[in-house]
DSSP file (Angstrom, degrees, kcal/mol; ACC not computed):
  #  RESIDUE AA STRUCTURE BP1 BP2  ACC     N-H-->O    O-->H-N    N-H-->O    O-->H-N    TCO  KAPPA ALPHA  PHI   PSI    X-CA   Y-CA   Z-CA
    1    1 A M              0   0    0      0, 0.0     5,-0.0     0, 0.0     0, 0.0   0.000 360.0 360.0 360.0 138.2   -6.8   -2.7   -4.7
    2    2 A D    >>  -     0   0    0      1,-0.1     3,-1.8     2,-0.0     4,-1.4  -0.503 360.0-138.0 -70.5 123.5   -3.7   -1.5   -6.2
    3    3 A P  H 3> S+     0   0    0      0, 0.0     4,-2.6     0, 0.0    -1,-0.1   0.745 101.4  64.2 -58.4 -21.0   -0.6   -3.1   -4.7
    4    4 A R  H 3> S+     0   0    0      2,-0.2     4,-2.1     1,-0.2     5,-0.2   0.855  99.6  52.3 -67.6 -28.6    1.2    0.1   -4.6
    5    5 A L  H <> S+     0   0    0     -3,-1.8     4,-2.9     2,-0.2     5,-0.2   0.942 109.8  49.7 -66.0 -46.2   -1.4    1.3   -2.1
    6    6 A L  H  X S+     0   0    0     -4,-1.4     4,-2.9     1,-0.2     5,-0.2   0.940 111.4  48.9 -58.9 -47.5   -0.7   -1.9    0.0
    7    7 A R  H  X S+     0   0    0     -4,-2.6     4,-1.8     1,-0.2    -1,-0.2   0.849 112.2  48.8 -64.8 -32.0    3.1   -1.3   -0.1
    8    8 A T  H  X S+     0   0    0     -4,-2.1     4,-2.7     2,-0.2    -1,-0.2   0.893 112.3  47.5 -65.5 -46.0    2.7    2.4    0.9
    9    9 A F  H  X S+     0   0    0     -4,-2.9     4,-2.3     1,-0.2     5,-0.3   0.963 112.4  50.1 -66.1 -47.3    0.4    1.5    3.8
   10   10 A S  H  X S+     0   0    0     -4,-2.9     4,-2.9     1,-0.2    -1,-0.2   0.899 111.3  48.6 -54.0 -45.2    2.8   -1.2    4.9
   11   11 A A  H  X S+     0   0    0     -4,-1.8     4,-2.1    -5,-0.2     5,-0.3   0.893 110.0  51.7 -64.3 -41.2    5.9    1.2    4.8
   12   12 A V  H  X>S+     0   0    0     -4,-2.7     4,-1.7     2,-0.2     5,-1.0   0.933 114.1  42.5 -67.0 -40.2    4.0    3.9    6.7
   13   13 A I  H  <5S+     0   0    0     -4,-2.3    -2,-0.2    -5,-0.2    -1,-0.2   0.924 116.3  48.9 -62.2 -44.1    3.1    1.4    9.5
   14   14 A T  H  <5S+     0   0    0     -4,-2.9    -2,-0.2    -5,-0.3    -1,-0.2   0.797 120.4  34.3 -69.1 -28.2    6.5   -0.2    9.5
   15   15 A H  H  <5S-     0   0    0     -4,-2.1    -1,-0.2     2,-0.2    -2,-0.2   0.639  97.4-135.7 -92.7 -23.8    8.4    3.1    9.6
   16   16 A G  T  <5S+     0   0    0     -4,-1.7     2,-0.3    -5,-0.3    37,-0.2   0.881  76.5  85.1  68.7  35.7    5.8    4.9   11.8
   17   17 A S     >< -     0   0    0     -5,-1.0     4,-2.0    -6,-0.3     5,-0.2  -0.863  68.8-147.4-166.5 132.8    6.2    7.9    9.5
   18   18 A F  H  > S+     0   0    0     -2,-0.3     4,-3.0     2,-0.2     5,-0.2   0.921 104.5  52.4 -64.2 -45.7    4.7    9.2    6.2
   19   19 A S  H  > S+     0   0    0      2,-0.2     4,-2.3     1,-0.2    -1,-0.2   0.887 109.1  45.0 -56.4 -46.2    8.1   10.9    5.5
   20   20 A Y  H  > S+     0   0    0      2,-0.2     4,-2.6     1,-0.2    -1,-0.2   0.932 116.1  48.8 -70.6 -41.4   10.3    7.9    6.0
   21   21 A A  H  X S+     0   0    0     -4,-2.0     4,-2.4     1,-0.2     5,-0.2   0.961 111.9  48.6 -58.2 -49.0    7.9    5.7    4.0
   22   22 A A  H  X>S+     0   0    0     -4,-3.0     5,-2.3    -5,-0.2     4,-1.4   0.919 109.8  50.4 -57.8 -42.1    7.8    8.2    1.2
   23   23 A R  H  <5S+     0   0    0     -4,-2.3     3,-0.4     1,-0.2    -1,-0.2   0.936 111.7  50.1 -64.0 -43.3   11.5    8.5    1.1
   24   24 A E  H  <5S+     0   0    0     -4,-2.6    -1,-0.2     1,-0.2    -2,-0.2   0.893 116.7  39.6 -54.4 -43.2   11.9    4.7    0.9
   25   25 A L  H  <5S-     0   0    0     -4,-2.4    -1,-0.2    -5,-0.2    -2,-0.2   0.490 113.8-112.8 -94.9  -7.0    9.3    4.3   -1.9
   26   26 A G  T  <5S+     0   0    0     -4,-1.4     2,-0.2    -3,-0.4    -3,-0.2   0.745  76.2 119.2  84.9  22.6   10.4    7.4   -3.9
   27   27 A Y      < -     0   0    0     -5,-2.3    -1,-0.3    -6,-0.2     2,-0.2  -0.633  67.8-100.4-114.1 171.8    7.3    9.5   -3.3
   28   28 A T     >  -     0   0    0     -2,-0.2     4,-2.1     1,-0.1     3,-0.2  -0.527  36.0-111.2 -84.5 162.5    6.6   12.8   -1.6
   29   29 A Q  H  > S+     0   0    0      1,-0.2     4,-2.3     2,-0.2     5,-0.2   0.926 120.0  51.7 -60.6 -43.8    5.2   12.8    1.9
   30   30 A S  H  > S+     0   0    0      1,-0.3     4,-2.1     2,-0.2    -1,-0.2   0.813 107.7  52.9 -76.5 -25.4    1.8   14.1    0.7
   31   31 A A  H  > S+     0   0    0     -3,-0.2     4,-2.5     2,-0.2    -1,-0.3   0.895 108.9  50.2 -72.3 -38.2    1.6   11.3   -2.0
   32   32 A A  H  X S+     0   0    0     -4,-2.1     4,-1.5     2,-0.2    -2,-0.2   0.881 109.7  51.0 -64.2 -37.3    2.2    8.7    0.8
   33   33 A S  H  X S+     0   0    0     -4,-2.3     4,-2.2    -5,-0.2    -1,-0.2   0.943 112.4  44.6 -64.2 -45.2   -0.5   10.2    2.7
   34   34 A R  H  X S+     0   0    0     -4,-2.1     4,-1.6     1,-0.2    -2,-0.2   0.844 110.4  55.0 -65.3 -32.9   -2.9   10.1   -0.1
   35   35 A Q  H  < S+     0   0    0     -4,-2.5    -1,-0.2     1,-0.2    -2,-0.2   0.829 109.4  48.3 -72.8 -27.1   -1.9    6.6   -1.0
   36   36 A T  H  X S+     0   0    0     -4,-1.5     4,-1.0    -5,-0.2    -2,-0.2   0.858 110.8  50.0 -71.8 -41.0   -2.7    5.6    2.5
   37   37 A A  H  X S+     0   0    0     -4,-2.2     4,-2.1     1,-0.2     5,-0.2   0.786  97.6  71.2 -67.7 -26.2   -6.1    7.3    2.6
   38   38 A S  H  X S+     0   0    0     -4,-1.6     4,-2.5     1,-0.2    -1,-0.2   0.936  99.7  42.4 -62.6 -47.0   -7.2    5.7   -0.7
   39   39 A P  H  > S+     0   0    0      0, 0.0     4,-3.1     0, 0.0     5,-0.3   0.863 111.1  58.0 -67.4 -32.1   -7.6    2.2    0.7
   40   40 A E  H  X>S+     0   0    0     -4,-1.0     4,-1.6     2,-0.2     5,-1.4   0.911 111.0  42.6 -63.2 -38.9   -9.3    3.6    3.7
   41   41 A G  H  <5S+     0   0    0     -4,-2.1    -1,-0.2     2,-0.2    -3,-0.1   0.942 114.7  49.8 -60.3 -52.1  -11.8    5.3    1.4
   42   42 A E  H  <5S+     0   0    0     -4,-2.5    -2,-0.2     1,-0.2    -1,-0.2   0.842 120.3  34.2 -62.2 -38.6  -12.2    2.3   -0.7
   43   43 A L  H  <5S-     0   0    0     -4,-3.1    -1,-0.2     2,-0.2    -2,-0.2   0.671 102.8-128.2 -90.1 -17.7  -12.7   -0.1    2.3
   44   44 A G  T  <5S+     0   0    0     -4,-1.6     2,-0.3    -5,-0.3    -3,-0.2   0.781  72.9 100.6  72.0  28.8  -14.7    2.4    4.4
   45   45 A V  S   <S-     0   0    0     -5,-1.4     2,-0.3    -6,-0.3    -1,-0.2  -0.998  76.9-110.0-145.5 142.0  -12.6    2.0    7.4
   46   46 A E        +     0   0    0     -2,-0.3    13,-0.4     1,-0.1    12,-0.4  -0.537  31.5 175.5 -71.3 132.7   -9.8    3.9    9.0
   47   47 A L        +     0   0    0     -2,-0.3     9,-2.3     1,-0.2     2,-0.4   0.723  62.0  45.7-103.9 -28.9   -6.5    2.0    8.8
   48   48 A V  E     -A   55   0A   0      7,-0.3     2,-0.5    11,-0.1    -1,-0.2  -0.967  65.5-143.3-130.7 125.8   -4.1    4.5   10.3
   49   49 A C  E   > -A   54   0A   0      5,-3.7     5,-1.6    -2,-0.4     0, 0.0  -0.744  17.3-159.1 -74.2 127.7   -4.2    6.6   13.4
   50   50 A R  E   5S+A   53   0A   0     -2,-0.5     3,-0.4     1,-0.3    -1,-0.1   0.838  71.3  60.6 -82.1 -30.4   -2.5    9.9   12.4
   51   51 A R  T   5S+     0   0    0      1,-0.5    -1,-0.3     3,-0.1     2,-0.1  -0.903 122.7  14.1-140.4 108.0   -1.6   11.1   15.8
   52   52 A P  T   5S-     0   0    0      0, 0.0    -1,-0.5     0, 0.0     2,-0.3   0.669 108.9-125.3 -68.0 150.9    0.2    9.2   17.2
   53   53 A L  E   5 +A   50   0A   0     -3,-0.4    -3,-0.2   -37,-0.2    -2,-0.1  -0.495  59.7 111.8 -70.4 126.8    0.9    7.4   13.9
   54   54 A G  E   < -A   49   0A   0     -5,-1.6    -5,-3.7    -2,-0.3     5,-0.1  -0.957  67.0 -71.3-177.7 164.0    0.1    3.7   14.1
   55   55 A P  E     -A   48   0A   0      0, 0.0    -7,-0.3     0, 0.0     2,-0.1  -0.409  37.9-136.3 -67.5 145.0   -2.4    1.1   12.8
   56   56 A T     >  -     0   0    0     -9,-2.3     4,-2.5    -2,-0.1     5,-0.2  -0.225  43.0 -87.9 -78.5-173.1   -6.0    1.0   14.0
   57   57 A Q  H  > S+     0   0    0      2,-0.2     4,-1.7     1,-0.2     5,-0.1   0.890 135.9  47.3 -63.1 -38.7   -7.4   -2.5   14.8
   58   58 A A  H  > S+     0   0    0    -12,-0.4     4,-2.1     2,-0.2    -1,-0.2   0.912 112.4  50.7 -69.6 -41.7   -8.4   -2.8   11.2
   59   59 A G  H  > S+     0   0    0    -13,-0.4     4,-2.8     1,-0.2    -2,-0.2   0.874 107.7  52.4 -60.0 -40.8   -4.9   -1.6   10.1
   60   60 A A  H  X S+     0   0    0     -4,-2.5     4,-1.8     2,-0.2    -1,-0.2   0.892 108.2  50.6 -64.1 -40.0   -3.3   -4.1   12.3
   61   61 A R  H  < S+     0   0    0     -4,-1.7     4,-0.4     2,-0.2    -2,-0.2   0.902 111.2  48.2 -59.3 -40.7   -5.4   -6.9   10.8
   62   62 A L  H >X S+     0   0    0     -4,-2.1     4,-1.9     1,-0.2     3,-1.6   0.903 107.6  54.7 -71.6 -38.9   -4.4   -5.8    7.4
   63   63 A M  H 3X S+     0   0    0     -4,-2.8     4,-0.6     1,-0.3    -1,-0.2   0.854  98.5  65.8 -64.1 -31.6   -0.7   -5.6    8.4
   64   64 A D  H 3< S+     0   0    0     -4,-1.8    -1,-0.3     1,-0.2    -2,-0.2   0.760 119.0  22.1 -49.8 -27.3   -1.0   -9.3    9.6
   65   65 A H  H <> S+     0   0    0     -3,-1.6     4,-2.4    -4,-0.4    -2,-0.2   0.585  95.5  94.1-123.1 -12.4   -1.6  -10.2    6.0
   66   66 A V  H  X S+     0   0    0     -4,-1.9     4,-2.8     1,-0.2     5,-0.2   0.860  85.9  53.0 -54.1 -42.3   -0.1   -7.5    3.8
   67   67 A A  H  X S+     0   0    0     -4,-0.6     4,-2.7     1,-0.2    -1,-0.2   0.961 112.6  44.3 -58.2 -50.8    3.2   -9.3    3.3
   68   68 A S  H  > S+     0   0    0      1,-0.2     4,-2.5     2,-0.2    -1,-0.2   0.871 111.3  54.0 -60.6 -40.9    1.6  -12.5    2.1
   69   69 A I  H  X S+     0   0    0     -4,-2.4     4,-2.2     1,-0.2    -1,-0.2   0.967 112.2  44.4 -58.9 -51.8   -0.8  -10.5   -0.1
   70   70 A L  H  X S+     0   0    0     -4,-2.8     4,-2.5     1,-0.2    -2,-0.2   0.879 109.8  54.5 -67.3 -38.1    2.1   -8.8   -1.8
   71   71 A L  H  X S+     0   0    0     -4,-2.7     4,-2.0    -5,-0.2    -1,-0.2   0.908 110.0  48.7 -58.0 -47.9    4.1  -12.0   -2.1
   72   72 A R  H  X S+     0   0    0     -4,-2.5     4,-1.9     2,-0.2    -2,-0.2   0.863 111.7  48.2 -60.8 -40.1    1.2  -13.6   -3.9
   73   73 A I  H  X S+     0   0    0     -4,-2.2     4,-2.8     1,-0.2    -2,-0.2   0.903 112.0  48.0 -67.0 -41.5    0.8  -10.7   -6.2
   74   74 A N  H  < S+     0   0    0     -4,-2.5    -2,-0.2    -5,-0.2    -1,-0.2   0.862 112.6  50.6 -68.2 -33.6    4.4  -10.6   -7.0
   75   75 A A  H  < S+     0   0    0     -4,-2.0    -2,-0.2    -5,-0.2    -1,-0.2   0.886 115.5  42.8 -63.5 -43.2    4.4  -14.4   -7.7
   76   76 A T  H  < S+     0   0    0     -4,-1.9    -2,-0.2     1,-0.3    -3,-0.2   0.928 126.9  26.8 -76.3 -43.7    1.4  -14.1   -9.9
   77   77 A W  S  < S-     0   0    0     -4,-2.8    -1,-0.3    -5,-0.2    -2,-0.1  -0.733  79.9-159.5-121.4  81.7    2.4  -11.1  -11.9
   78   78 A P        -     0   0    0      0, 0.0     2,-0.1     0, 0.0    -3,-0.1  -0.230  38.3 -89.6 -53.8 151.7    6.3  -10.8  -12.0
   79   79 A R        -     0   0    0      6,-0.1     6,-0.2    -5,-0.1     2,-0.1  -0.412  45.5-127.4 -64.1 136.4    7.5   -7.3  -12.8
   80   80 A S    >   -     0   0    0      4,-2.1     3,-3.3    -3,-0.1    -1,-0.1  -0.277  32.2 -90.9 -78.6 172.7    7.9   -6.8  -16.4
   81   81 A S  T 3  S+     0   0    0      1,-0.3    -1,-0.1     2,-0.1    -2,-0.1   0.784 129.2  57.5 -55.5 -26.9   11.1   -5.5  -18.1
   82   82 A C  T 3  S-     0   0    0      2,-0.1    -1,-0.3     1,-0.0     3,-0.1   0.551 117.7-113.5 -82.0  -5.6    9.7   -2.0  -17.7
   83   83 A G  S <  S+     0   0    0     -3,-3.3     2,-0.3     1,-0.3    -2,-0.1   0.582  75.9 117.5  92.6   4.0    9.3   -2.5  -13.9
   84   84 A S        -     0   0    0     -6,-0.1    -4,-2.1     0, 0.0    -1,-0.3  -0.734  64.8-122.6-109.2 156.1    5.5   -2.4  -13.7
   85   85 A T        -     0   0    0     -2,-0.3    -6,-0.1    -6,-0.2   -11,-0.0  -0.844  37.0-121.8 -93.9 123.0    3.0   -5.0  -12.5
   86   86 A P        -     0   0    0      0, 0.0     2,-0.2     0, 0.0     3,-0.1  -0.298  23.5-144.3 -63.1 149.4    0.5   -5.7  -15.3
   87   87 A H        -     0   0    0      1,-0.1     3,-0.1     3,-0.0     0, 0.0  -0.675  39.2 -65.9-110.2 171.6   -3.1   -5.1  -14.7
   88   88 A A        -     0   0    0     -2,-0.2     2,-0.2     1,-0.1    -1,-0.1  -0.215  58.4-113.8 -55.4 137.8   -6.0   -7.0  -16.0
   89   89 A R        -     0   0    0      1,-0.1     2,-0.2    -3,-0.1    -1,-0.1  -0.476  25.0-125.7 -78.4 140.0   -6.4   -6.7  -19.8
   90   90 A R    >   -     0   0    0     -2,-0.2     3,-1.5     1,-0.1    -1,-0.1  -0.552  40.3 -87.0 -82.3 154.8   -9.4   -4.9  -21.0
   91   91 A S  T 3  S+     0   0    0      1,-0.3    -1,-0.1    -2,-0.2     0, 0.0  -0.258 115.0  33.0 -64.6 142.0  -11.6   -6.8  -23.5
   92   92 A G  T 3         0   0    0     -3,-0.1    -1,-0.3     1,-0.0    -2,-0.0   0.503 360.0 360.0  92.0   2.0  -10.5   -6.3  -27.1
   93   93 A E    <         0   0    0     -3,-1.5    -2,-0.1     0, 0.0    -3,-0.0   0.368 360.0 360.0 -99.9 360.0   -6.8   -6.1  -26.2
């Protein structure tokens, strides 16, 4: 799963708002909404109740671990000078 999606999910739950999370991350509100829906589709489980906005049971379980997951990702792949986290290399590169 893309770490940016986890960051967006975490910001949405932390702020209780797609708009505030988007502003913090430099996204549009619709991008934050799509980025939150993406892991839901990938995992096949709803993570966020939209009205009222908050985590589902599965979302709350993910929130219990998201900070440590992101910390481990950042420790493993420090940001490059370009500001992005490298992805796994394709064969032949």
